[in-house]
N, CA, C and O atoms as a GROMACS GRO file, in nm:
protein
  280
    1MET      N    1   7.015  17.640   2.278
    1MET     CA    2   6.977  17.690   2.147
    1MET      C    3   7.088  17.805   2.083
    1MET      O    4   7.090  17.918   2.131
    2VAL      N    5   7.152  17.779   2.006
    2VAL     CA    6   7.217  17.843   1.916
    2VAL      C    7   7.184  18.005   1.887
    2VAL      O    8   7.100  18.019   1.799
    3GLU      N    9   7.228  18.112   1.937
    3GLU     CA   10   7.167  18.249   1.860
    3GLU      C   11   7.154  18.281   1.712
    3GLU      O   12   7.203  18.197   1.637
    4MET      N   13   7.104  18.376   1.662
    4MET     CA   14   7.114  18.396   1.492
    4MET      C   15   7.227  18.443   1.500
    4MET      O   16   7.299  18.401   1.410
    5GLY      N   17   7.283  18.523   1.578
    5GLY     CA   18   7.436  18.574   1.536
    5GLY      C   19   7.522  18.478   1.538
    5GLY      O   20   7.594  18.453   1.441
    6VAL      N   21   7.526  18.404   1.664
    6VAL     CA   22   7.661  18.321   1.666
    6VAL      C   23   7.645  18.204   1.550
    6VAL      O   24   7.746  18.150   1.505
    7ALA      N   25   7.529  18.170   1.508
    7ALA     CA   26   7.524  18.086   1.390
    7ALA      C   27   7.574  18.147   1.248
    7ALA      O   28   7.661  18.097   1.177
    8LEU      N   29   7.516  18.242   1.228
    8LEU     CA   30   7.577  18.365   1.158
    8LEU      C   31   7.702  18.397   1.126
    8LEU      O   32   7.751  18.416   1.014
    9GLY      N   33   7.765  18.405   1.261
    9GLY     CA   34   7.929  18.426   1.240
    9GLY      C   35   8.012  18.266   1.241
    9GLY      O   36   8.133  18.256   1.226
   10ALA      N   37   7.937  18.173   1.258
   10ALA     CA   38   7.998  18.051   1.251
   10ALA      C   39   7.971  17.992   1.083
   10ALA      O   40   8.053  17.923   1.023
   11ALA      N   41   7.876  18.024   1.043
   11ALA     CA   42   7.818  18.035   0.906
   11ALA      C   43   7.956  18.109   0.809
   11ALA      O   44   8.029  18.057   0.726
   12LEU      N   45   7.952  18.222   0.852
   12LEU     CA   46   8.042  18.318   0.779
   12LEU      C   47   8.229  18.277   0.763
   12LEU      O   48   8.308  18.294   0.670
   13ALA      N   49   8.242  18.226   0.883
   13ALA     CA   50   8.379  18.186   0.925
   13ALA      C   51   8.400  18.069   0.827
   13ALA      O   52   8.510  18.078   0.772
   14ILE      N   53   8.330  17.961   0.789
   14ILE     CA   54   8.297  17.834   0.744
   14ILE      C   55   8.307  17.905   0.567
   14ILE      O   56   8.417  17.906   0.513
   15SER      N   57   8.212  17.948   0.508
   15SER     CA   58   8.191  18.004   0.372
   15SER      C   59   8.298  18.109   0.326
   15SER      O   60   8.382  18.081   0.241
   16VAL      N   61   8.290  18.214   0.378
   16VAL     CA   62   8.395  18.296   0.318
   16VAL      C   63   8.568  18.239   0.297
   16VAL      O   64   8.631  18.267   0.195
   17SER      N   65   8.630  18.153   0.413
   17SER     CA   66   8.713  18.074   0.398
   17SER      C   67   8.717  17.949   0.282
   17SER      O   68   8.811  17.919   0.210
   18ALA      N   69   8.601  17.896   0.289
   18ALA     CA   70   8.571  17.796   0.120
   18ALA      C   71   8.572  17.869   0.014
   18ALA      O   72   8.621  17.812  -0.084
   19ILE      N   73   8.525  18.002  -0.008
   19ILE     CA   74   8.508  18.084  -0.094
   19ILE      C   75   8.679  18.112  -0.178
   19ILE      O   76   8.719  18.089  -0.292
   20SER      N   77   8.744  18.173  -0.054
   20SER     CA   78   8.843  18.229  -0.113
   20SER      C   79   8.944  18.118  -0.118
   20SER      O   80   9.035  18.144  -0.196
   21THR      N   81   8.958  17.986  -0.048
   21THR     CA   82   9.066  17.896  -0.059
   21THR      C   83   8.998  17.811  -0.219
   21THR      O   84   9.087  17.740  -0.267
   22ALA      N   85   8.875  17.807  -0.296
   22ALA     CA   86   8.851  17.790  -0.406
   22ALA      C   87   8.882  17.860  -0.514
   22ALA      O   88   8.915  17.794  -0.612
   23TRP      N   89   8.880  18.028  -0.529
   23TRP     CA   90   8.942  18.119  -0.564
   23TRP      C   91   9.097  18.119  -0.599
   23TRP      O   92   9.151  18.162  -0.701
   24ALA      N   93   9.154  18.062  -0.488
   24ALA     CA   94   9.305  18.076  -0.465
   24ALA      C   95   9.334  17.947  -0.546
   24ALA      O   96   9.409  17.970  -0.641
   25GLN      N   97   9.291  17.809  -0.533
   25GLN     CA   98   9.320  17.694  -0.574
   25GLN      C   99   9.305  17.712  -0.780
   25GLN      O  100   9.383  17.674  -0.867
   26SER      N  101   9.160  17.790  -0.791
   26SER     CA  102   9.133  17.796  -0.923
   26SER      C  103   9.286  17.887  -0.980
   26SER      O  104   9.317  17.864  -1.097
   27ARG      N  105   9.350  17.955  -0.924
   27ARG     CA  106   9.434  18.037  -0.967
   27ARG      C  107   9.575  17.950  -1.015
   27ARG      O  108   9.639  17.947  -1.121
   28ILE      N  109   9.589  17.882  -0.880
   28ILE     CA  110   9.701  17.798  -0.844
   28ILE      C  111   9.707  17.689  -0.942
   28ILE      O  112   9.814  17.663  -0.996
   29GLY      N  113   9.581  17.611  -0.975
   29GLY     CA  114   9.585  17.533  -1.057
   29GLY      C  115   9.591  17.562  -1.199
   29GLY      O  116   9.651  17.481  -1.269
   30ALA      N  117   9.529  17.681  -1.263
   30ALA     CA  118   9.580  17.714  -1.391
   30ALA      C  119   9.726  17.724  -1.408
   30ALA      O  120   9.790  17.654  -1.487
   31ALA      N  121   9.780  17.821  -1.321
   31ALA     CA  122   9.912  17.845  -1.356
   31ALA      C  123  10.014  17.728  -1.306
   31ALA      O  124  10.135  17.739  -1.328
   32GLY      N  125   9.979  17.659  -1.263
   32GLY     CA  126  10.031  17.513  -1.234
   32GLY      C  127  10.064  17.424  -1.338
   32GLY      O  128  10.163  17.356  -1.368
   33ALA      N  129   9.924  17.450  -1.395
   33ALA     CA  130   9.900  17.316  -1.524
   33ALA      C  131   9.987  17.374  -1.644
   33ALA      O  132  10.045  17.296  -1.720
   34GLY      N  133   9.995  17.514  -1.660
   34GLY     CA  134  10.114  17.539  -1.776
   34GLY      C  135  10.255  17.533  -1.693
   34GLY      O  136  10.350  17.525  -1.772
   35SER      N  137  10.284  17.535  -1.593
   35SER     CA  138  10.427  17.533  -1.543
   35SER      C  139  10.457  17.386  -1.576
   35SER      O  140  10.568  17.364  -1.624
   36ILE      N  141  10.369  17.274  -1.557
   36ILE     CA  142  10.359  17.130  -1.548
   36ILE      C  143  10.386  17.113  -1.716
   36ILE      O  144  10.458  17.019  -1.750
   37ALA      N  145  10.351  17.170  -1.784
   37ALA     CA  146  10.366  17.137  -1.943
   37ALA      C  147  10.489  17.201  -1.976
   37ALA      O  148  10.537  17.148  -2.076
   38GLU      N  149  10.552  17.283  -1.937
   38GLU     CA  150  10.671  17.355  -1.926
   38GLU      C  151  10.788  17.229  -1.923
   38GLU      O  152  10.848  17.167  -2.011
   39ASN      N  153  10.788  17.226  -1.751
   39ASN     CA  154  10.875  17.159  -1.721
   39ASN      C  155  10.811  17.074  -1.618
   39ASN      O  156  10.768  17.133  -1.518
   40PRO      N  157  10.796  16.926  -1.625
   40PRO     CA  158  10.714  16.809  -1.550
   40PRO      C  159  10.768  16.777  -1.421
   40PRO      O  160  10.720  16.705  -1.333
   41GLU      N  161  10.914  16.865  -1.426
   41GLU     CA  162  10.956  16.792  -1.284
   41GLU      C  163  10.912  16.909  -1.156
   41GLU      O  164  10.952  16.899  -1.040
   42LEU      N  165  10.835  17.002  -1.200
   42LEU     CA  166  10.781  17.096  -1.119
   42LEU      C  167  10.619  17.016  -1.059
   42LEU      O  168  10.528  17.069  -0.994
   43THR      N  169  10.628  16.895  -1.102
   43THR     CA  170  10.486  16.817  -1.037
   43THR      C  171  10.452  16.845  -0.913
   43THR      O  172  10.346  16.903  -0.889
   44GLY      N  173  10.544  16.805  -0.811
   44GLY     CA  174  10.561  16.798  -0.684
   44GLY      C  175  10.505  16.951  -0.606
   44GLY      O  176  10.412  16.981  -0.530
   45ALA      N  177  10.613  17.019  -0.668
   45ALA     CA  178  10.595  17.189  -0.607
   45ALA      C  179  10.451  17.231  -0.644
   45ALA      O  180  10.376  17.291  -0.567
   46VAL      N  181  10.428  17.204  -0.732
   46VAL     CA  182  10.272  17.236  -0.783
   46VAL      C  183  10.173  17.160  -0.711
   46VAL      O  184  10.064  17.216  -0.706
   47ILE      N  185  10.179  17.059  -0.660
   47ILE     CA  186  10.088  16.958  -0.594
   47ILE      C  187  10.128  17.042  -0.459
   47ILE      O  188  10.018  17.088  -0.427
   48ILE      N  189  10.190  17.072  -0.395
   48ILE     CA  190  10.232  17.120  -0.248
   48ILE      C  191  10.140  17.285  -0.237
   48ILE      O  192  10.066  17.324  -0.147
   49LEU      N  193  10.180  17.356  -0.369
   49LEU     CA  194  10.123  17.457  -0.379
   49LEU      C  195   9.970  17.485  -0.366
   49LEU      O  196   9.916  17.575  -0.302
   50GLU      N  197   9.919  17.400  -0.433
   50GLU     CA  198   9.764  17.344  -0.457
   50GLU      C  199   9.707  17.298  -0.309
   50GLU      O  200   9.592  17.319  -0.271
   51ALA      N  201   9.798  17.239  -0.243
   51ALA     CA  202   9.741  17.205  -0.094
   51ALA      C  203   9.752  17.281   0.031
   51ALA      O  204   9.705  17.254   0.141
   52ILE      N  205   9.830  17.391  -0.009
   52ILE     CA  206   9.851  17.512   0.121
   52ILE      C  207   9.741  17.578   0.131
   52ILE      O  208   9.737  17.629   0.243
   53PRO      N  209   9.584  17.621   0.025
   53PRO     CA  210   9.497  17.692   0.064
   53PRO      C  211   9.410  17.611   0.124
   53PRO      O  212   9.298  17.658   0.143
   54GLU      N  213   9.432  17.494   0.161
   54GLU     CA  214   9.308  17.401   0.210
   54GLU      C  215   9.338  17.439   0.389
   54GLU      O  216   9.256  17.402   0.472
   55THR      N  217   9.427  17.494   0.418
   55THR     CA  218   9.449  17.503   0.545
   55THR      C  219   9.346  17.618   0.606
   55THR      O  220   9.318  17.624   0.726
   56MET      N  221   9.299  17.700   0.518
   56MET     CA  222   9.235  17.821   0.566
   56MET      C  223   9.095  17.762   0.561
   56MET      O  224   9.017  17.826   0.633
   57VAL      N  225   9.037  17.652   0.492
   57VAL     CA  226   8.936  17.584   0.521
   57VAL      C  227   8.937  17.544   0.689
   57VAL      O  228   8.865  17.574   0.784
   58ILE      N  229   9.070  17.450   0.670
   58ILE     CA  230   9.088  17.376   0.821
   58ILE      C  231   9.058  17.501   0.923
   58ILE      O  232   8.976  17.479   1.013
   59LEU      N  233   9.110  17.612   0.917
   59LEU     CA  234   9.099  17.705   1.009
   59LEU      C  235   8.978  17.786   1.009
   59LEU      O  236   8.939  17.837   1.114
   60GLY      N  237   8.910  17.804   0.889
   60GLY     CA  238   8.743  17.840   0.901
   60GLY      C  239   8.678  17.739   1.006
   60GLY      O  240   8.597  17.782   1.088
   61PHE      N  241   8.708  17.629   1.003
   61PHE     CA  242   8.612  17.524   1.051
   61PHE      C  243   8.656  17.528   1.223
   61PHE      O  244   8.570  17.519   1.310
   62VAL      N  245   8.765  17.539   1.247
   62VAL     CA  246   8.838  17.528   1.402
   62VAL      C  247   8.741  17.682   1.435
   62VAL      O  248   8.672  17.692   1.537
   63VAL      N  249   8.748  17.767   1.354
   63VAL     CA  250   8.710  17.942   1.410
   63VAL      C  251   8.526  17.892   1.456
   63VAL      O  252   8.467  17.896   1.563
   64ALA      N  253   8.489  17.855   1.334
   64ALA     CA  254   8.358  17.802   1.328
   64ALA      C  255   8.302  17.736   1.453
   64ALA      O  256   8.204  17.775   1.516
   65ALA      N  257   8.381  17.622   1.480
   65ALA     CA  258   8.341  17.546   1.611
   65ALA      C  259   8.389  17.622   1.743
   65ALA      O  260   8.325  17.618   1.848
   66MET      N  261   8.491  17.681   1.730
   66MET     CA  262   8.503  17.765   1.861
   66MET      C  263   8.404  17.887   1.874
   66MET      O  264   8.371  17.924   1.986
   67ILE      N  265   8.362  17.943   1.775
   67ILE     CA  266   8.213  18.020   1.789
   67ILE      C  267   8.121  17.936   1.877
   67ILE      O  268   8.073  17.960   1.987
   68LEU      N  269   8.109  17.828   1.795
   68LEU     CA  270   7.942  17.762   1.852
   68LEU      C  271   7.972  17.725   1.966
   68LEU      O  272   7.873  17.727   2.039
   69VAL      N  273   8.104  17.678   2.039
   69VAL     CA  274   8.087  17.614   2.140
   69VAL      C  275   8.143  17.704   2.249
   69VAL      O  276   8.145  17.650   2.360
   70LEU      N  277   8.190  17.836   2.245
   70LEU     CA  278   8.227  17.941   2.327
   70LEU      C  279   8.082  18.054   2.324
   70LEU      O  280   8.084  18.160   2.388
   0.00000   0.00000   0.00000
């Protein structure tokens, strides 16, 4: 059985990374929409910049899995 502190640590690893990613993507999306409206050639760059913060959630999941396994 998983102890309460371990479960809380794993939950925080996922939730904090997910909330910070959502905040970052909201800022990037708003700025990206304005950039694409002015210069449609920036579409590829904006898509890449929108995808980069997703790595925070993946790393949060990896950390949570490591906390639960160890």
